[in-house]
N, C-alpha and C positions, 0 to 999 in steps of 0.2 A: 504493500500500500504506500502510495507516495505521500510525502509530508505536505500538509496543507499550509497555506499562508496564515501566520498568526493573526488573530482578530485585532490585536493592538499593534500599531506600526512598530516594527522593531527598531532599536537604536543600536549603535555600535557598542555602547557600554553594556547594554543588557538586551541581547537579541531575543530572548524569551522571557515572558512575564509569568512567573509562578503565581498561582492563585491561592493555593492552600496546601500545606504539608499534612500528610496523613500519618497517623501513628500505626497504621495497619502493617502487620508483618506479612511476608518476610522482608520486603523492600520498603525503604522510606520513599513514598510516592509524592509527586507534585502534580497538581492539576494544571493543565495548560488549556486556554481557550483557543479554538481555531474556527475558521469559517469554511463551510463546505462549498461546493460548486454553485449551490443555490443562494449562497450568502447567509445561510443559517448558522448560528453559533452552535458549536458542540465542544464538549470537554473530553480531553484525553488524559488518562493517568499514565505517567511515565516514571521510571525509577530516577531518583535524584541524581544518581551517578551518571545518567545519560548526558547531562549537561555539566 
């Protein structure tokens, strides 16, 4: 699956905007907001170590 464009315009200092950190195991997850091809917002949980 290709990575969608972040919903909030990225900056050079912080290209991804983490929304909320989860305490769920096994990984420390961060929610990122994205827009799909229809312009609808959706949230994807990724391991904090990804970025």
